[in-house]
N, C-alpha and C positions, 0 to 999 in steps of 0.2 A: 856815130854817137849812139850809145846804148840807152834806150829809153826804159825806165823802170816804171812799171805800172803799179800804182798803189791803189789798192781797193779801199774806197771810202766806206767807212762803216759809221752807223748812227750811234747815239749814246746807249750805254748798257740798259737792259730792261730794268725797270724799277722793282725792288724787292717788296715783300708784303709790309705794309704800313699799318700799325695798330691804330684802331679807331679810338680816339681819346674819349668820346662819349661812352663807348662800351666799357672802357676801363673805369670811368667814373661810376657808371651804373653798377658794375661788379663790386667796386669798392663800397658803394652805398649799401648794397645788399649785405656785404660782410659786416659792415658796422651795425646795420639794423639787426642782423642775426645775433651779434654780440650783445646788443642791448636787450634783445628779447630772450636770450638764452637763460638768464636767471629766472625769469618768469615762467618759461617753459619747464625748467627743472622743478620749480616749486609746484606748478600745475600737475606735472607728472607724479611727483612724490605725494602730494596732498589730495589729488582728485583721481587721476587716471589709475594709479596703482591701487588705491583702496577700492575703487569700483571693480577692477578686474579681480582683485583678491576676494572681494565679497561674492562676486559671481561664482568663482571657483569654489569658495568655501560653502556655498549654498548646496553643493552636490555631495557634501560629506555629512556624517553623523555628528552628534553632539561633541564627541571627543576629537573629531577631525581626522580620524585614522581610517575609517571605513567609507568607501564610496557607496552612496545610497541613491544616486541618480535624482529623479524628480520626487522622491518621497517627501522631502521637506515642503515642496510646493503643494503636494497633495494634502499634507498635514495641516497647512495653513487654513484650508477651507473645510477641514473637519473639526478644527478647534473652536469651541463656542466663544472663547475670549477673543480670538482673532476675528471671527465673524462680527462680533460686537464692535471691535476696533474699526473694521471696514465700514460698518453701518454708521458709526459716529463720525468717521472721516467724511463720509458722504453727506451727513448733516452739516458738517462744517463747510464743505465745499459749496453746498447749495445755499446756505443761509448767510454765512459771514460775508463773503465777497459781495453778494447782492445788497445786503444791508449797508455795508460800508460805502459801496459805490453810490447808492441812493442818498445816504446821509451826506456824503462828500459833495454830491451835486447840489442838493438843497442848500447846504451851508455855503457853498461857493457862490451860488446865485444871491443868497440873502446878504452875505458879507459885503457884496458890492454896494448895497444900499445902507450900510452901517457907517457912521461917521468915523469911529475908531476901528477901522477894518484891520489895520496892521496889528494892533494890540489884541484884537479878537483872534486873529489867525495865530498869533504867538501863543496865546493861552491854550488853544486847541491843539497846537503842535507840540507843546511842552511834554506831554506823556511819551512822545517818541524818544525823548532824552532819558527816560527811565528804563532801566534794564528789565527784561521779562522776569528775572528773578525777584527784583524789588517790587515790580507790579504784582506778581503773584502773591507775595507776602502781604502787600497792602490789601488786596481783595480777599485773601484768606481771612484776614481780620475783619474786613467789612462784612463778609458773609457769615460771621460767627453766629451760631444759634442763640447764644446768650445776649439778651438786649443790652446788658451792661458792657459788653465788648463789641458786638457787631453793630455798626452804625445803621445799616439798612433795617435790621430787625428792631432797633431802638425807634426808628421812625415809624415802622409799621405798627409796633405795639402802641406808640403814642397816639396814632390816628385811631386805632381800634378802641383803645380805652376812652378816647374822647366821645365816641358814639355809644359804647357799651362798657360802662364802668366795671372795674374789676371787683370781684367778690371780696368781702372783708374776712370771710371765714372758710377758706378753701380746705383747711384740715379738720374742721369741726365734724364730729360724729356723735351719735347717740349711744349711750350704754345699752348693752343687751339686757333685756328683761326689765327696762325702766319705763315701759308704757309707750314707746315710740317704735314704729315699724318702718323699715326702709323699703321704698318702692324701686322698681327696675330703673326708673329714670334718675335715681339718686336723691329723690325727695324723701322727707320723713313725714309720717302722719301718726296721729294718736291711735292707739289700738282700741281704746274705748270711746264710745260716743259721748258728746257733751251737749247740753241744751242751754238756752238762755237762762241766766241766773247762776250758771256754774262758773268755776274758776279752775284753770288747768295750769300746771307747771311743766315746762319742757326743759329738761336739763340736758346739756351737751358737754362733751369733753373733747380733748384733742387740740385745744387752743392754748397756747402759752399765755399766761397772764400779761407778759410784757408785750404781746401782740394785740391786745385788746385796744379798741379805739380810745383816744385820749379822753373822751367825754363819758366813758362807761361809768355807771354808778352802781352801788350795792342794790341787790334785788330783793333783799329781805322785806323791806317795808311794802314794796309793790305786791309781794306774794301774800301779805297779810290782809290786803284790802278785799272787801267782799264785792261781788258782782251785783249789779242792779237786776230787777226782775226780768227785763228784756235785754240784758247785756250778757254776752259771752266774753269773758276776759281771761287773762292769764299772764304769764311771764316766761320769757326765754332767758335762761341764765347759764353761766359756766359752772357746772356741778363739780367744783374743785375749790378747796380751801387752801390758800398758800400756807405752807408749813405743815400740812397734814391735818387730820381730824375731820370732823363733820360727818354727816350721814348721807349716803348716796340716795338720790331720788327726792331729797328734801332741801328746800332753800335754807341754807345756814347763814348766819351772820358772817359778813366778810366776803361772801360769794357775790360776784358782780353780774349784772345783766348784760345781754348782748344787744347793743343798739343797732338800729338801721337794718334789722333783719325782716324780710318779707314774710308775712303770715297770712294764710288763707283759711276761710271757713268753707267747708266742702260738704255737700249733701247730694247723694246719688251720683257721685262722680263729677258733679258740676260745681264750679267755684261760685259761691254765692256772694262773698264779700272778701275784700283784701285790705290789709293795713300793714303798717310798719312799726316795729318796736321802738319805744322811747329810750332815753339814755339809761334807764334802770331795767331795760328789757321788757317792760310791761306793754301790753296791747289790749285792745277791746273792740268788740263788734257790737254796735248798738242797732236797735230797730230790727233785729232778726225775727222772723216768724217762728212761732213755736214749732218744736220738732227736734230731731236729733241731728247733730253735726259732727264732723271730724275736723280737727285743726291740723293743717298741713304746713310744713316748711318747704317751699319749692326748692328744686335742685339748683336754681340760680344763686341761692345763698351759699352754696358749697362749690361753685364752679372753680376749677383750677385757673390760675392766671394765664392769660393768653401769651404764648411764648413766641409768637411771630411765625415766619415762614422758614421751612427747612430748605434754605437755598442750596446747601451742599448735600441734600438727600439724593437718593437714586433717581428721582423723577426730574429734578431741576438742576442737577450738577452741570450737565452739558450746556444748557442755556445760560447758566450763571457764568461759566468760563467764557462763553462767546461774548457775554456782556463786558467782561474785563478786556477781551481782545478788541472790541469796538472802541472802548475808552482809549486804548493805545493808538489805534490805527486810523481813527476818523480824521485826525489832523493831517495825516499823510495824504489820504484821498482828497481832502478838501483843497490842500495846497496844489496838488497836481492838476486837479480839475479847474481850480481857479487860474492857474497859469494858462491852460487851454482856453478858458473863458476870456482872458484878456486879449487873446489874438483874434477873436471873432470880429468880422467886419461890422463896424457900428452902423454903416450906412444901411445895411439890410435890416437891422433892428429898428432904426429910425423910420425907414420906409414902411415897415409893417405898422408902426404906431400911427404914422400919418394916414395909412389906409384904414384905420379904425380897429386894429387888432388890440385886444386887451393883453395884460401881462401873462395870463395863463396860456392864451393862444400862441403868444410869442415864445414862451418857454417850451411848449409842447411841439410846435411846428417848425421853429427856427433854431432855438438854442440847442435842444437835445440832438436833432439830426446833425448840426454842425459839429457838435462835441462828440459824435459817435466814435471817431478814431481814438480820442483821448480816453473816453469811458471804457472802450474795449481793452486798451492797454492797462488801465488801472484795474479793471476786473480780472484780467488774466494774471497780472502780477500778484494780486491778492489770492487768487486760486493757488498759485504756486506756493505762496507763503503759508496758507492755512494747511496745505497738505503736509508741511514739515513742522507744524506746531508741536512743541514738546514741553517747553518750560512751564507755561501757564497750566497745562493739564496736570503735569506731575506735581506742581507745588500747591495749586488750589484744591484739588480733589483730595479729601482725606483718605486714609488707607482703606477703610471699609467700603468706600464707593469708588476706589481707584479703577476697578474693572468696569464699572458702569460708565465712567468718563473716558476710558482709554481710547486713544486713536492709534494709527499705524506706527507713528514715531515712538510713542511711549510703549506700545506693545513690543516693538522691536527691542527697546532697551530692557524692558522687564524680562523678556524671553532670554536675552543674551547675558545680562549682567545683574538683573534685579531679583535673582532667586531661581530663574529657570535654568541657567547655565547651559543653554542649548544654542551655541553660536551658529550652528548649521541652520536651524529654523530662523534664528534672528537674521542671518545673512539673506535668507530667502525673503523675509519680510522687507529687508532693505532693498533688494532687487525689485520687489513689487512696487515699493514706494518710488523708486527711480523710474520704472516704466510708466507710472501714473503721472509723474512730473514732467518727463521729457516732452510729450506732445504739447503741453501748455507752453513750455520753454520754446519749442520750435515755432509755435504759432506767434509768440511774442517777438522772436527774432525776425520772422518774416514781416510782421507788421512794422517793425522799426525800419527794415530795408525798404519797404514800399513807401514809408514816410520820407525817407531820405531821397528817393527818386522823384 
């Protein structure tokens, strides 16, 4: 019997088996990439490419044909307008974020104690819904020099005139050679001296008959009156006859007096007596000692009307624009800080009150330290924002003071497209602005990451 030996063998070795979890992860990455791809394309087209193009363009001349290396960057710091833009940007960065953060903190703390807190927050946040273009137009009108247009100057002029009334005769003047001499301070005095018992006539011109006060009366009768032995009297009148005629330097019928005008009797440079003209322009000084006097019309009678504050002048244009910026962004800072304030541990505040701390001590020693992360985020966010401010500066600042108010963003636009037509220098300014913004952005991102951990 032949025995056949059969070699027993085990099952075949298993082939490579795909990990289903790995397939799912790979599939998830592909799907995520497909969703992110449109955003990456937009980011590259709208952010990355312009940044790289601007960096490259900054090394070429105005026409973009000749390579100039770092000449544009050197020119930035030789140009007075650019240096002024850097200085103004520094003022914005130092002042605006600090003021906004402080105002936001104070308002957020106070709003907690207001009954209608939500409505108050809504009112303060509403300017954020207004575009910078519209806000710039609003404040350009509000800052107008003309009190009839600018609401701020209307308020300033009203307060000023309440304490220092406006002169009724800002355009009045004396005729040459008619017995009145103008002093350096704008006042008028009689060329000849007068004594008690004399009467003087002071004729002025330059006032429209329609601009005379409503109670002004003819001065002819007052000029005909004789002065008493111890009285120095006279009349101040408008030396002009409507319709023509009359004699210069003489009070004619139909010529009206100038009421409410201040008159002084002066001797030796010292004011001895003061009075005010009546409705017919007459005045009188009684009880004067014997001697010679000059009659003077002080400069206050001819003072020009107060025109308010030149908000958009070279000295105040930057603070004025920062004020408009504060109006827009205060609500933003208040809401963010208020959100952080609502997360504070109330037991720490109550414990401090129970230990006898007053509200100021609680605010300074507990509230502010606990809100430090939120305050730093708000501050850095505003720093980034003010470095890029453009709309308000360009719209509010009038053309003559545009250079006094310019910041880096507006200077970049003006150099590139606003008449300079030097896009090489404008690109260099854009790169400088980017370099200034990036550190603040990096700091903010790191702060967010630490907060998430």
